[in-house]
DRENROKOL-690274 format. One record per residue (C-alpha): x, y, z. Coordinates in Angstrom, 1 decimal, padded with zeros to 4 digits. Layout:
PT      u      v      w
PT      X      Y      Z
...
END
This chain:
PT      u      v      w
PT  006.4  026.3  046.1
PT  008.5  028.1  043.8
PT  006.7  029.6  040.9
PT  009.2  028.2  038.4
PT  008.8  024.5  039.6
PT  004.8  025.4  039.5
PT  004.7  026.4  036.2
PT  006.9  023.1  034.8
PT  004.7  021.2  037.2
PT  001.8  022.1  035.6
PT  002.9  022.1  031.8
PT  004.1  018.4  032.9
PT  000.6  017.2  033.7
PT -000.8  019.0  030.7
PT  001.6  017.2  028.3
PT  000.7  014.2  029.8
PT -003.1  014.5  029.7
PT -002.6  015.9  026.0
PT -000.5  012.6  025.1
PT -003.1  010.4  027.1
PT -005.7  012.2  025.0
PT -003.8  011.5  021.9
PT -003.0  007.7  022.5
PT -007.0  007.0  023.3
PT -008.0  008.9  020.2
PT -005.3  006.7  018.1
PT -006.8  003.8  019.8
PT -010.4  004.2  019.1
PT -009.7  005.1  015.7
PT -007.8  002.3  015.3
PT -010.6  000.1  016.6
PT -013.1  001.5  014.1
PT -010.6  001.4  011.5
PT -010.8 -002.4  012.2
PT -014.4 -003.0  012.7
PT -015.0 -001.1  009.3
PT -012.5 -002.8  007.4
PT -012.6 -006.3  008.9
PT -015.2 -007.5  006.4
PT -012.9 -007.3  003.6
PT -010.7 -010.1  004.8
PT -011.1 -013.8  005.7
PT -013.3 -014.0  009.1
PT -011.5 -013.7  012.3
PT -007.6 -012.9  010.7
PT -007.6 -009.3  011.2
PT -005.4 -006.8  013.8
PT -004.0 -004.0  014.0
PT -000.6 -003.2  013.2
PT  001.9 -000.6  014.4
PT  001.5  002.3  017.0
PT -001.1  004.8  014.8
PT -004.0  002.5  014.0
PT -003.9  003.4  010.6
PT -002.7 -000.2  009.2
PT -004.9 -003.4  008.8
PT -003.5 -007.0  008.5
PT -005.6 -010.1  007.7
PT -005.7 -013.1  005.6
PT -007.3 -013.0  001.9
PT -007.5 -016.4 -000.2
PT -004.5 -017.5  001.8
PT -002.4 -014.3  001.0
PT -001.3 -012.1  004.2
PT -002.2 -008.6  003.6
PT -001.6 -005.6  005.1
PT -003.5 -002.4  004.2
PT -002.4  001.4  005.5
PT -004.7  004.4  005.0
PT -002.7  007.3  004.6
PT -003.8  010.9  005.5
PT -002.7  014.0  003.5
PT  000.0  016.1  004.6
PT  002.0  019.0  003.1
PT  004.3  016.3  001.0
PT  001.6  013.9  000.4
PT -001.3  013.6 -001.3
PT -002.4  010.9  001.0
PT -004.2  007.3 -000.2
PT -003.8  003.8  000.8
PT -001.1  001.3  000.5
PT -001.7 -002.3 -000.3
PT  001.0 -004.9  001.0
PT  000.9 -008.4  000.1
PT  003.6 -011.3  001.6
PT  004.7 -013.2 -001.3
PT  007.8 -015.0 -002.8
PT  008.9 -012.9 -005.9
PT  012.3 -013.8 -007.2
PT  012.2 -010.6 -009.4
PT  012.3 -007.0 -008.7
PT  009.8 -004.5 -011.1
PT  007.8 -001.6 -010.7
PT  005.2  000.1 -012.9
PT  003.5  003.4 -012.4
PT  001.2  005.8 -013.8
PT  003.2  008.0 -016.3
PT  003.8  011.6 -014.7
PT  006.2  014.5 -015.4
PT  007.8  013.7 -012.2
PT  008.9  009.7 -013.2
PT  009.7  010.9 -016.6
PT  012.2  013.4 -015.1
PT  013.5  010.7 -012.9
PT  014.1  008.7 -016.1
PT  015.9  011.4 -017.6
PT  018.5  012.0 -014.8
PT  018.5  008.4 -014.3
PT  017.3  007.3 -010.9
PT  014.8  004.9 -012.8
PT  015.4  003.2 -016.3
PT  012.5  002.7 -018.5
PT  011.8 -000.6 -019.3
PT  009.3 -001.3 -022.3
PT  007.5 -004.8 -022.0
PT  006.1 -005.0 -025.5
PT  002.5 -004.1 -024.6
PT  002.0 -000.9 -026.4
PT -001.5  000.1 -024.1
PT  000.7 -000.8 -021.0
PT  004.0  000.8 -021.9
PT  001.9  004.3 -023.2
PT  000.1  003.9 -019.5
PT  002.7  002.9 -017.2
PT  006.4  003.6 -016.5
PT  008.1  000.3 -015.7
PT  011.4 -000.4 -014.4
PT  013.4 -003.6 -013.4
PT  016.7 -005.0 -011.6
PT  016.3 -007.4 -014.5
PT  014.8 -006.0 -017.8
PT  014.8 -009.4 -019.6
PT  013.2 -010.9 -016.4
PT  010.6 -008.1 -016.6
PT  009.9 -008.8 -020.4
PT  009.6 -012.6 -019.7
PT  006.8 -011.7 -017.1
PT  004.9 -009.7 -018.8
PT  005.1 -011.8 -021.8
PT  002.6 -014.0 -020.5
PT -000.8 -013.0 -021.3
PT -002.6 -013.9 -018.1
PT  000.1 -011.2 -016.3
PT -000.7 -008.2 -018.9
PT -004.5 -008.9 -018.5
PT -004.1 -008.8 -014.6
PT -002.0 -005.7 -014.7
PT -004.5 -003.8 -017.2
PT -007.3 -004.4 -014.5
PT -005.4 -003.2 -011.8
PT -003.7 -000.1 -013.7
PT -008.0  000.6 -014.7
PT -008.8  000.4 -010.9
PT -009.8  004.0 -009.4
PT -007.1  006.1 -007.9
PT -004.2  003.1 -009.0
PT -000.7  005.0 -008.7
PT  001.9  002.4 -008.8
PT  002.9 -001.0 -008.0
PT  006.2 -002.5 -007.1
PT  007.7 -005.9 -006.1
PT  010.7 -007.0 -004.3
PT  011.9 -009.9 -002.1
PT  008.9 -011.1  000.0
PT  006.5 -008.6 -000.8
PT  004.4 -006.4 -003.8
PT  003.3 -003.1 -003.0
PT  000.7 -001.3 -004.5
PT -000.4  002.2 -004.1
PT -003.6  004.1 -004.3
PT -003.6  007.9 -004.4
PT -005.0  010.5 -003.8
PT -006.9  009.8 -000.4
PT -010.5  009.0 -001.2
PT -012.4  008.1  002.3
PT -015.1  006.6  000.0
PT -012.8  004.3 -001.5
PT -009.9  003.9  001.3
PT -012.4  003.3  004.0
PT -014.9  001.1  002.4
PT -014.7 -002.8  002.8
PT -016.0 -003.6 -000.8
PT -013.3 -001.3 -002.3
PT -010.9 -002.6 -000.6
PT -012.0 -006.4 -001.4
PT -012.0 -005.2 -005.0
PT -008.4 -004.2 -004.6
PT -007.3 -007.3 -002.9
PT -008.4 -009.5 -005.4
PT -007.0 -007.4 -008.4
PT -003.7 -007.3 -006.7
PT -004.0 -011.0 -005.6
PT -005.1 -011.4 -009.4
PT -001.8 -010.3 -010.2
PT  000.1 -011.9 -008.0
PT -001.3 -015.5 -008.9
PT -000.8 -014.7 -012.7
PT  002.9 -014.2 -012.1
PT  002.9 -017.2 -010.0
PT  004.2 -015.4 -006.7
PT  003.4 -018.0 -003.5
PT  002.1 -016.5 -000.4
PT  004.8 -015.8  002.7
PT  003.0 -016.4  005.4
PT  003.8 -014.0  008.4
PT  004.4 -014.7  012.3
PT  001.7 -013.5  014.0
END
């Protein structure tokens, strides 16, 4: 057999073994995450979503919830994302005030909206497609209370709504929080309390 062909064949076999090993690792990692986090959701409703094994979907208090663990990388501190599928007529966001967000406001990428609550306006940077709608939403005491509770939660970084969903980001990566079903259940409660206070009903996903 030609030596070049032999080298190529061996390289191809090595690649196949590496890919197979990676696929097996991802599958086992995903199964462990599913088993670990399933108790946070309603019994028998959880499943893995996506090819990487880092996203678990399930029902909680009638809402379809999708939870993704993000591992740290060069450009990402890692953490966790929680998405609820809800019917939201408004598009708004609130994130922890930071030098980066202040810079985005100064250059016009974000538009700062004050909701009229001194504490929340000091702690969070709000933006919205409709300023009047955002002020109206946060003019409700229950919404402000729920937002305050979520903002007080450990590693909270930001929340954003758009048509069909609400996304909450927690950072940096903290395995004792991100991988713990009780901590996840607490996060689910806080986000769902905010969603209910805003009056956003659940959107049911086809499973």
